[in-house]
TITORLUM-756082 format. One record per residue: x, y, z of N, C-alpha, C in turn; residue in one letter. Coordinates in pm, whole numbers, plus 32768, in hexadecimal, padded with zeros to 4 digits. Example, Ala and Ser with C-alpha at 12.3 -4.5 7.8 and 13.67 -1.06 7.14 Angstrom:
% TITORLUM-756082
{rec {8527,7DC7,830C},{84CE,7E3E,830C},{8528,7EB6,830C},A} {rec {8505,7F1F,82C4},{8557,7F96,82CA},{850A,8003,8313},S} 
This chain:
% TITORLUM-756082
{rec {CC9E,39C7,82BE},{CD16,3993,82FB},{CD83,39FF,82F0},M} {rec {CDC1,3A1E,8361},{CE32,3A80,835E},{CEBA,3A3C,8359},M} {rec {CF0A,3A6D,82FA},{CF93,3A26,82DF},{CFFC,3A82,830D},F} {rec {D06F,3A52,832B},{D0E8,3A90,832A},{D13B,3A62,82AF},T} {rec {D1A6,3A9B,8285},{D1F6,3A6D,821A},{D219,39D3,822B},N} {rec {D240,39BC,82A4},{D267,3931,82BC},{D1F0,38CC,82B7},E} {rec {D185,38EA,82F3},{D117,3894,82ED},{D0DC,3885,8259},S} {rec {D0E9,38F0,8213},{D0BB,38E9,8187},{D106,3891,8138},L} {rec {D199,3886,8152},{D1ED,3829,810C},{D1C8,379D,8130},E} {rec {D19C,3780,81AF},{D170,36F6,81DC},{D0E9,36DE,8190},V} {rec {D096,3739,8189},{D015,3721,8147},{D025,3706,80AF},Y} {rec {D085,3756,8074},{D09C,373D,7FE0},{D0FC,36C2,7FCE},L} {rec {D124,368B,8034},{D17F,3610,802A},{D1FE,362F,7FDA},E} {rec {D234,36A6,7FFA},{D2B5,36CC,7FB7},{D326,3674,7FFF},I} {rec {D36F,362D,7FAA},{D3CD,35CD,7FD8},{D459,3604,7FFA},A} {rec {D472,367F,7FCB},{D4F6,36BB,7FD8},{D503,3731,7F93},G} {rec {D57D,374B,7F61},{D59C,37D3,7F19},{D5FF,37AA,7EA4},S} {rec {D602,3803,7E44},{D65C,3802,7DDB},{D681,3894,7DB6},V} {rec {D701,38A9,7D8E},{D721,392A,7D62},{D70C,394C,7CD2},T} {rec {D6F7,39C2,7CAB},{D6EA,39E4,7C1D},{D761,39B1,7BCA},Q} {rec {D7DA,39BD,7BFB},{D852,398F,7BB7},{D851,38F2,7B9A},A} {rec {D803,38A5,7BEB},{D7F7,3821,7BD2},{D790,37EC,7B6B},E} {rec {D737,384E,7B3F},{D6C6,3831,7AEF},{D6FA,37FF,7A60},L} {rec {D75A,384C,7A22},{D78A,3819,799E},{D7B9,3790,79A0},P} {rec {D805,376D,7A0C},{D83D,36E9,7A18},{D7D7,367F,7A23},I} {rec {D76E,3697,7A7C},{D6FA,363F,7A87},{D6AD,3631,7A03},C} {rec {D69F,369B,79BF},{D65A,3694,7939},{D6A7,3643,78D4},R} {rec {D72C,3652,78D4},{D781,360C,7872},{D781,357F,7892},E} {rec {D776,3553,790D},{D76A,34C1,7938},{D6E5,3493,7926},Q} {rec {D67B,34E1,7903},{D5F6,34AA,78F4},{D5B3,349E,7973},G} {rec {D5E0,34D7,79DD},{D5A3,34CA,7A65},{D547,3532,7A87},R} {rec {D544,35A1,7A40},{D4EC,3615,7A5B},{D461,3600,7A20},L} {rec {D401,361B,7A6A},{D36C,3609,7A3F},{D351,3675,79D7},G} {rec {D2E5,3667,798D},{D2B5,36BA,7924},{D282,3740,7954},D} {rec {D247,3742,79CD},{D20B,37BC,79FA},{D235,37DA,7A8F},Y} {rec {D21E,3853,7AB2},{D23B,3886,7B3D},{D1BF,38B5,7B82},A} {rec {D1C7,38E5,7C02},{D155,3915,7C46},{D180,399C,7C88},V} {rec {D131,3A00,7C6B},{D14A,3A8B,7CB4},{D0E8,3A7F,7D28},A} {rec {D121,3A95,7DA2},{D0BC,3A8B,7E18},{D0E3,3AFB,7E74},Y} {rec {D079,3B29,7EB1},{D07C,3BA1,7F07},{D0B9,3B7D,7F8F},R} {rec {D11F,3BCA,7FC4},{D15D,3BC4,8045},{D158,3C48,808D},I} {rec {D176,3C3F,810D},{D18E,3CBB,815B},{D21C,3CE6,8136},F} {rec {D227,3D6C,812C},{D29C,3DA5,80F5},{D30C,3D95,8163},R} {rec {D383,3D64,812D},{D3F9,3D52,8186},{D45E,3DC9,817D},N} {rec {D46C,3DF6,8104},{D4D6,3E5C,80E6},{D492,3EE4,80E3},K} {rec {D4E1,3F4A,80F7},{D4B5,3FD9,80F3},{D50F,4012,8086},Q} {rec {D4E5,400F,8008},{D535,403A,7F9A},{D4E8,40AC,7F56},G} {rec {D527,4118,7F33},{D4EB,4180,7EEC},{D46E,41C2,7F3E},G} {rec {D41F,420D,7EF7},{D3B0,4259,7F39},{D342,41F7,7F49},G} {rec {D337,417D,7F0F},{D2CD,4128,7F1D},{D2D7,40C7,7F96},F} {rec {D34D,40CF,7FD9},{D36F,4079,803E},{D32C,4094,80C6},G} {rec {D2E9,40FB,80D9},{D2A4,411E,8157},{D23F,40B6,817E},D} {rec {D261,4065,81DD},{D20D,3FEF,81FF},{D180,4025,8233},P} {rec {D17E,40A2,8268},{D0FB,40D4,829B},{D092,40EF,8227},N} {rec {D0D1,4128,81BD},{D081,4154,8145},{D076,40E1,80E7},K} {rec {D0DD,4086,80D8},{D0D5,4017,8077},{D10D,3F9C,80C3},H} {rec {D0B9,3F59,8108},{D0E9,3EEC,8155},{D105,3E70,810F},P} {rec {D0D7,3E63,808D},{D0E3,3DDC,8040},{D14A,3DF8,7FCD},Y} {rec {D179,3D8D,7F9D},{D1C7,3D8A,7F23},{D1A8,3D03,7EDF},S} {rec {D1F4,3CE6,7E66},{D1DA,3C6F,7E21},{D256,3C20,7E29},W} {rec {D24A,3BA3,7E32},{D2C1,3B47,7E30},{D2A7,3AD8,7DC2},A} {rec {D30F,3A8C,7DA7},{D301,3A2E,7D3A},{D31F,39A2,7D78},A} {rec {D2D6,3940,7D42},{D30F,38B9,7D59},{D30E,3875,7CD4},L} {rec {D36F,3819,7CC0},{D387,37D1,7C45},{D388,373A,7C68},V} {rec {D375,36F1,7C0E},{D37C,365F,7C1F},{D406,361E,7BE6},Y} {rec {D446,35E2,7C40},{D4BD,35A2,7C13},{D4B1,350A,7C40},V} {rec {D4BE,34AB,7BEC},{D4AE,3423,7BFF},{D41D,340F,7C40},D} {rec {D3C5,345C,7C15},{D335,3453,7C43},{D31E,3483,7CCE},G} {rec {D37F,34BF,7D0B},{D371,34F7,7D90},{D363,3591,7D87},L} {rec {D2FF,35CA,7DD1},{D2F9,3669,7DD0},{D363,369A,7E24},P} {rec {D3B5,36F2,7DE9},{D425,3736,7E33},{D414,37CD,7E26},L} {rec {D42C,380F,7E99},{D428,38A1,7E98},{D4A6,38D4,7E5D},R} {rec {D492,3947,7E12},{D4FD,3985,7DC9},{D548,39E4,7E28},L} {rec {D5C3,39D1,7E35},{D617,3A20,7E9A},{D67D,3A78,7E48},D} {rec {D6A7,3AE0,7E8B},{D717,3B33,7E56},{D791,3ADF,7E71},S} {rec {D800,3B16,7E31},{D883,3ADE,7E3C},{D8B2,3AE5,7EE0},A} {rec {D87D,3B3C,7F25},{D897,3B4B,7FB3},{D842,3AE7,800F},R} {rec {D7E9,3AA3,7FCC},{D791,3A48,801A},{D712,3A7F,8043},G} {rec {D6F2,3AFF,801D},{D673,3B3C,804C},{D608,3B1A,7FDA},D} {rec {D58C,3B12,800C},{D51F,3B08,7FAB},{D51B,3B7C,7F53},C} {rec {D510,3B60,7EC8},{D50B,3BC6,7E6C},{D478,3C00,7E74},R} {rec {D471,3C8B,7E61},{D3F1,3CCC,7E77},{D3D8,3D33,7E05},E} {rec {D362,3D40,7DD1},{D33B,3D96,7D69},{D2C5,3DF2,7D9E},W} {rec {D2C5,3E69,7D81},{D258,3EC4,7DAF},{D1D1,3EB6,7D66},S} {rec {D1D6,3E94,7CED},{D15F,3E8A,7C9F},{D15C,3DFF,7C45},T} {rec {D0E7,3DDB,7C1E},{D0D8,3D68,7BC4},{D11E,3D87,7B38},L} {rec {D11B,3E06,7B12},{D15F,3E23,7A8F},{D1F5,3E02,7A97},D} {rec {D22E,3E20,7B04},{D2BD,3E0B,7B10},{D2DF,3D77,7B23},R} {rec {D293,3D32,7B65},{D2B7,3CA7,7B73},{D293,3C5C,7AED},I} {rec {D226,3C8E,7AA8},{D209,3C56,7A30},{D27A,3C65,79BC},G} {rec {D2B4,3CDD,79C9},{D328,3D00,796E},{D395,3CA1,798F},Q} {rec {D3AC,3C8B,7A10},{D424,3C32,7A3A},{D405,3BA6,7A05},W} {rec {D380,3B7E,7A12},{D367,3AFD,79E2},{D384,3AE3,794A},M} {rec {D359,3B45,78FF},{D36E,3B48,786A},{D409,3B4A,7855},V} {rec {D44F,3B9C,7899},{D4E4,3BAC,787E},{D52D,3B30,78A3},D} {rec {D4F1,3AD6,78FD},{D52C,3A5F,7920},{D4FC,39E9,78EB},N} {rec {D4B0,39F7,787A},{D48A,397E,7831},{D3FF,3942,7852},G} {rec {D3B9,397A,78A4},{D33D,393C,78C8},{D2C6,397F,786D},F} {rec {D283,3933,782B},{D21B,3963,77CA},{D196,396C,780A},R} {rec {D182,392C,7876},{D108,3937,78C0},{D120,3917,7954},Y} {rec {D0C8,3952,79AF},{D0D3,393F,7A3D},{D058,394E,7A7F},W} {rec {D047,3921,7AEE},{CFD0,392C,7B45},{CFEA,399F,7BA4},W} {rec {CF80,39E4,7BD5},{CF7E,3A4A,7C38},{CF1D,3A2C,7CAD},T} {rec {CF4E,3A32,7D25},{CEF4,3A19,7D99},{CF0E,3A80,7E02},R} {rec {CEA2,3AA5,7E4A},{CEAC,3B0A,7EA8},{CE52,3ACD,7F27},N} {rec {CEA1,3A8C,7F7E},{CE66,3A55,7FF6},{CE5D,3AB7,8074},D} {rec {CE97,3B33,8056},{CE9B,3B91,80C6},{CE2C,3C02,80C8},L} {rec {CE09,3C2B,8053},{CDA6,3C96,803F},{CD22,3C56,8014},E} {rec {CCE9,3C14,806E},{CC65,3BD6,8049},{CBF9,3C3D,8055},Y} {rec {CBAC,3C4F,7FF4},{CB39,3CAB,7FF9},{CABB,3C54,7FDD},V} {rec {CA62,3C5F,803B},{C9E0,3C0E,8026},{C989,3C5A,7FCB},E} {rec {C958,3C18,7F61},{C8F4,3C55,7F08},{C872,3C18,7F17},H} {rec {C814,3C69,7F2D},{C788,3C33,7F34},{C760,3BEA,7EBE},P} {rec {C712,3B7C,7ED2},{C6E0,3B34,7E59},{C675,3B85,7E18},L} {rec {C672,3B7B,7D95},{C600,3BBF,7D55},{C575,3B88,7D7A},P} {rec {C507,3BD8,7D69},{C487,3BB5,7D95},{C459,3B2F,7D5B},A} {rec {C47F,3B13,7CE0},{C450,3A9F,7CA6},{C4AA,3A26,7CA7},N} {rec {C50A,3A20,7D05},{C570,39C1,7D10},{C52D,3931,7D29},A} {rec {C4C2,392B,7D6A},{C489,38B0,7D90},{C40A,3881,7D36},F} {rec {C403,38C5,7CCE},{C386,38AC,7C72},{C3B0,382D,7C2B},E} {rec {C354,37D4,7C13},{C36B,3759,7BCF},{C398,3775,7B3E},P} {rec {C3F3,3720,7B0F},{C425,372B,7A83},{C3D6,36B9,7A3A},V} {rec {C39C,36EA,79C6},{C34F,3687,7971},{C3AA,360F,794E},P} {rec {C36E,3593,7952},{C3B8,351B,7923},{C3B9,351A,788B},T} {rec {C405,34C8,784D},{C404,34AF,77BD},{C378,3483,778B},V} {rec {C342,342A,77D6},{C2BB,33FC,77AE},{C25C,3468,77B6},D} {rec {C258,34C0,781A},{C1FF,3531,781D},{C20A,358B,77B0},A} {rec {C288,35A6,7786},{C2A5,35F8,7710},{C268,35BB,7698},V} {rec {C288,3535,767E},{C254,34FB,760C},{C1B2,34FF,7603},I} {rec {C17C,34DE,767B},{C0E3,34DC,767D},{C0AA,3562,7656},E} {rec {C0EC,35C8,768A},{C0BE,3652,766C},{C0CD,3670,75DA},A} {rec {C135,363E,7597},{C150,3651,7509},{C0E5,3608,74BB},A} {rec {C0C6,3592,74E0},{C05D,353C,749C},{BFD6,3580,74A2},V} {rec {BFB6,35B1,7518},{BF36,35F4,7533},{BF24,367D,74DC},E} {rec {BF9F,36B3,74C0},{BF91,372D,746D},{BF9C,370C,73D7},S} {rec {BF9A,368A,73B2},{BF88,366A,732A},{C001,362C,72E3},G} {rec {C06B,362C,732A},{C0E6,35F1,72E9},{C0DA,3559,72F6},L} {rec {C112,3511,728B},{C10B,347D,728F},{C15E,3444,72FE},P} {rec {C133,33D3,7343},{C184,3399,73A7},{C208,3369,7381},A} {rec {C20B,332F,730A},{C286,32EA,72D4},{C28D,3315,7242},E} {rec {C2FB,3337,7212},{C315,3355,7182},{C37B,32F1,7152},T} {rec {C358,32AA,70E8},{C3B5,3240,70A6},{C401,328D,703B},E} {rec {C477,325D,702B},{C4CE,328B,6FBC},{C49F,3248,6F38},L} {rec {C4B2,328C,6ECA},{C499,324D,6E43},{C4E5,31D4,6E32},P} {rec {C4B8,316F,6DE6},{C4FD,30EE,6DD1},{C587,3107,6D93},A} {rec {C597,3163,6D39},{C613,317F,6CF7},{C67B,31D2,6D3C},D} {rec {C667,31E3,6DBA},{C6B6,3246,6E05},{C74C,3215,6E17},S} {rec {C766,3197,6DF7},{C7F2,3169,6E07},{C80B,3149,6E93},G} {rec {C892,313D,6EAE},{C8BB,311E,6F31},{C8CD,3198,6F8F},S} {rec {C8CB,3211,6F59},{C8DA,3285,6FAC},{C853,32BD,6FD0},D} {rec {C833,32B8,7051},{C7AB,32DA,7084},{C79B,336E,707C},P} {rec {C806,33C2,705C},{C7F3,3457,7064},{C7D8,3486,6FD8},L} {rec {C7E2,342F,6F72},{C7BC,3457,6EE2},{C73B,342C,6EC9},T} {rec {C6E1,348F,6E92},{C660,345B,6E72},{C646,3467,6DDC},V} 
């Protein structure tokens, strides 16, 4: 599926935007979610040497959850905040109080072939037990009577 930044926001169900300056207020009021999402977008800005859209067409954006709704992070000017690398957006997340976050990339899909054994049947628990019994292991092992209430102590 081919996205634009606008259709990607619809797909991700982004409900609006919030500025970085509003995050401490939302956190203080207990309205800011525990985690954020770094997601891939088409570059909007041409900043520094990395901003050449022909060489580097993608950047990273952030969405945060306020009152349970996913909101895109905007600059004070109302533009979508962008980061050139995951390292930079990760540092921003840490600096702004997020201890963990999700990362998603819906734009750079790369199809990986399945390994040759992807469709080989996986043995069931019963088959594994049967193989163990056939090799000489007892089918069931009982705990000694004086084992107490902790089944892990023998």
